[in-house]
N, C-alpha and C positions, 0 to 999 in steps of 0.2 A: 359454393365456390364459383367464381366467374371463370368460364372457359372461353378461350379464344379459338374461333372456328373459321376455317377457310372453306367457303362454299363455291363450287365450280359448276357452271352450266352453260351449254351452248343452246341458246333459245331457238326454237323452231321458227320458220317463216310465218309472218303475220297472215299470209293467205291461207295457211293451214292452221286454224285456231287450235291451240294445244293446251289440254288440261295439265300437261307436265309443266309448262311454263308457269301456269297459275299455282301449281303445287309448290314449286320452288319459291315463288314470291311469298306465298302464305307461310311456308315453313321458315323462311328467313325472318319474317315479321314475328312469328311465334317464338323463335329462338331469342331474338332481341328482347321481346317482352318478358321472357324468362330470365333475362340478365346476361345472356351470352354476348360476347363481343364478336360480331360476324363481319368478316371481310368477304365481299362478294366479287368473284371473277365471272363476269357475264360476257359471253360472246354472242352476237346476234347474226343469224344467217341472213337477215334482211340487209345487213351491211355489205354483203358480197357484191351485190349489183352495182354499187357505187365505187368499187375498188378499181384501181388501175390494173393494167395487164400483169405487171410483176407480182402485185399482191394477190391477184386472182390465181396465178400459177402456184404461189406458195400455199394458198388455201386449198387448192385442188389436191395437193399431195400431203396436206397437214395430217390426215388420219394415219399416214404411214410414218412421216417424219416432220416434226415441228420443234426442232431444237431451240429455236428462239422463244417460242411460247413456253416450253418447259423451263428454260432459264428464268424467264420473266415471272412465272408462277412461283417457282422456288424462292426467288429473291424476294418477292412480295410476302410470301409466307414467313420468311425469316425476319423481314423488316417489321412485320406486324406481330411477331411472336406467336404465331398460330401453333396450337398444340395438336390439332387434329384437322384433317381435310375431309370434306364431304362432296363427293362427285355425283352429279346427276347425268345429263347427256354430254358425252365428250365429242360428238361429231357434228359438223366436220372440222371445226376450227381449233379444238383442244387436243384430241387424240388421247389414247391410253398411255402415251409416253409420259404424261404428267404423273401418273401413278408411280412409275419407276423413279422419276426424279424426286418426288416428295418422299418416297420410301427411303431412298439413299440419303436424303437430308434429315432422316430421323422423324419424319412426320407421318403418322399412320393415316391411311385413307379408308374411308367408309364409302360404299357405293350403293345408291338406291337403284335397283334394277326395275325400271319402268316398263320394259318390253322384252322381246326375245332376240335382241340384236347380238347377244353373245354367241348365238349359233345361226342367226338369219340376218343377212345384211339389211333386209327390208324391215325386220323387226316384227313381222306379222304372221309368219308361217302361212302365207297365202299368196297365190299367184294365178293370174288369168281366171279368176272366179272359182278357184278350188284350193283346198289345203295343199301345202307343199312343205316337205321336210327334207328336200334333196340335199341341202347344205349341211343340215344337222346330222344326216346319215353318212355324209362323205368325209373322207380324211381331210380334204381341203375344200374351201367354199367356192370352187370354180363353177358349179352349176348356176350360181347367182350371176356370174359374169355372162354366161351364155344366154341367160334369160333377161339380162339388163334389169336386174331387180332394184338397184339403187338409183332412184330418180329417173328410171327409164333410159339410162345411159350406160353403154358398154364400158366407156372410159372410166366413168365414176364408179361403176360396179367393180372394175378391175382394181381401182385404188382401194375400195373397201375390202375386197377379197385379200389384197396384199396386207392391209392393216390387220385383218382378223388372223392372217397367217403369221405376221410378225409379232403380234401381241395376242397369243392364245389366251382367251379370257381366264380359263381356270388356272393358268400359271402366273397371273399377275399378282404382285404382292399387295393384295387388297385385304385389309384387316377384317372387315365385315361386309358381307353382301346382304343388303336389306331386301328381302323378298316381300313384295306387297301381298301376295296370296300364296296358299299352299301349292297352287299350280305352277307358279313361278319358282317356288322352292324345288319342286320336283324337276323342273327344267334345268335348274342350276346343278342339281345333283347328277342329272344325266349328262351334263357337259363336263363333269369331273371336278366341280368345286367341292372342297372338303366340307363335310356336313357341319363341323364345329365352327366354320366361318360364316354360316348362313343364319340369319336372324329373321324370323317372320315378323314384319313390322308394317302394318297397313298405314296408309296416309290418313290425314285428318283435314277437316275444313272448318273455317270459322262458323260460329253459331249465328244463324240468321234471326234468332229470337224464337219465342214460343211458337209451336205449331198452330196454324189457323184451322178453322173447321174445313172439312173436306170440300174440294171444289168439284168441277164437272169436266168430263171428257178425258181424253188421253193425250199425252205430250211426249214427243220425241225431240231431243236436243242433241245435235252433233253434226258431224260432217256427212253430207248427203252423198254417200259413196257406196259402192258395192259391198265392201267388207263390213260396213255398219248395218247392213241388213234392211235398209230403208225400202228397197223394192220388195223384199219379202214381206215387210209390214204392209205395204200397199196392197199386195196380192191378197193377204189375209183380210184386210179391211174391206176390200171390194167383194168379198164373199157374203157380206151382209147387206141388206137393203140400205139405201141412202137414209141416214139419220137414225138407224136402229140402235147404234151404240153411243149416240151423242156426237161429239166432234173430235176429230183427230187433228192436232196441231203439230206441224213439223217446223222446228226452228233450226236453221242452219243453211249452209250453202255447200256446193261441191259438184263434182263432175256428173253425177246422176240426177241433178235437179231438173234439167230439161226433160229427161225421160219420165221422172216422177210427175212433173207438171202435166205432161201429156196424158199419163195414165189415169190421173184423177180429175181430169178437166171437166168431166160431166157430173162430178160430185159436189154437192153443197155442204157436205159434212167434213170436208178436209180443208184446212187452212195452211198455206205455205207462207211463212213470215219472212224467209230469208235470214241472214245473220242478224242477231241482236246483241246488244252489250249485256254485261253481266247483271246489272240491276233489272233490265227488262226480262232477262231469262228468269230471274228469281220471282218476278211478278207473275210470269206465266206459270211457274211451278206452283205458286200459292193458289192459282186459279184452277189448277188441274185436279182431277181425282186420282189418276194414275200416271206414272212416268214409265215409258217403254224403252227397253234397250235390246233391240232384236239382232245384235251383232252376229255375224257368221264366222268371225275369226277369233282366235283365243285371246281376247283382251285381258289385261291384267286387272286394273282397278280404275275404270273411267271416273273422272271427277264428277260427272253428272250423277252417278250412282250415290256417291257420298253426299252430294248436295240434296238429292232426293230424300235420303234418310234424315238429313238435318232439318228439312222442311216438314217431316212427318208425313210423307206421301209413300204409299206402297208401290212396289216395283213389279214389272213384268220383264224378265230377262231371259235371253237364250241360254241354253245349257251348254255353254262353251267356255273354255279358258277359266279365268278366275271369277266369272260372274256368279255362278251358283253359290259360292261361298259368301257372297256379299248380301244375299237375301236372308234376313233373319226369320226364324220360325214365326209364322203368322203375319209377316210383313210383306208378303208378295208371293209371286209364283215363278217357278223356273220352267221354261217352255222349250221343247225340242225345236231346233232351228229349221222348221219347215212351215209352209203357209197353212196347211191344214191344222196343225197343232196351235199355231198362233191365232187362227180364226176362232177356234174353240176357247182358247184362253181369254181372248178379248171379250167373248160373250159371257163367260163366267165372271170376269172381273167387273163387268158392267152392273152386276147385281150383288156384288160382294159387300161385306160389312166394312165400309171405308174407315169409320172411326176406330174400330179395333185394329185394323191393319196399320193405319197411320200411327197409332200409339206404339205398336211394336217396332215400326220403322224408327221412330224418334228415340225410343229406348235404346235401340242398337247403336244409333249415332252417339248418344251420350256415353254409352259404355265403351265403344270401340273407336270412334272416328272424330271426336271433338279435337280441336286444335290443342287443347291442354293435355289431353291423353296422349296425342301423337308426339308432342314435344317432350313430354315426360319420358316416354319410351326412348326417344332419340337421345336425350341426354344420358340415359342409363347405358345405352350402347357406347357412347363416347367415353363414359367413365370406365366401362369394362375394358375398352381398348387401351385407355391411358393407364390403367392399372397394370399393363404389361402383358395382358392375355391376347397377344396378337403376333 
């Protein structure tokens, strides 16, 4: 049966490359390939810079009140005959107000929970280089305003705090909350979301083709920032003699790139490529032996991890957030997020059985994270909701 689906997403800024944006794009393509009729409502944060003053003011308060957007979304859903809505990121241009509007129009809403913004306006549970649960533990999210957690702005943080207060996440009429990992599921339960409305549903990625023979060296792909653990990785790498582990390639850009560049300036075994497009990243992944994810914040399900599994490459990941659950038995190593542990893990990985670990990684992809498996699970959730169990 063909289903008519409304997909809603506020795309993150281009200067902050987002795996979430890519997931939405790939998921929409997968749904259409499976025969669903998808209407995509896409707002782009990139568009804010070119707005006039009046539109910027409206956008600034949109997380709290966006009645025009709600009316527009509901009207479009009715016009296209959408049976179910699927929300990804609502901020800052959509808001959770669309959930209420669609619910009142008789259209159930499914929400993929990509991060921790339901209890942390920054979405990372991290501030000033350390873990922070101040807002999650508070009755109201005012600590985030004091710390300017949303985009470094007290004013924007106040808007987000007001939005989180006006639309308490656990009380929103969301038919199903899609938790990417068990860690996200536990976070939702802790926030008061009813257990029967939470579905564990990991993301999927397109198949890049059969795995190639193991490559050489270690690869990091991501934003070069404190929470991604890239400086921790550098500290671990520098504990080994130059060239002892092969080559470390860092793909990405970000605020810590100048610091990283200075720290590894004397090393010939570290390559900093800057930002690369997706085909170039895939090429680097095929050329690598290992992909490393040294994050120090509780990430949910980084796209690079799923792409690594798809390419049949083993993983080294930090023991934080949802990362440990993504490493299949025999397909990599989970490492404590400190430089000493990472230095030891890098040394062990450099002499590991790459073919065996790569095969385990690829098998996990085919079993859990292929686009076909992901879309099949998603359509099953839609059917459950449309059967009236919401």
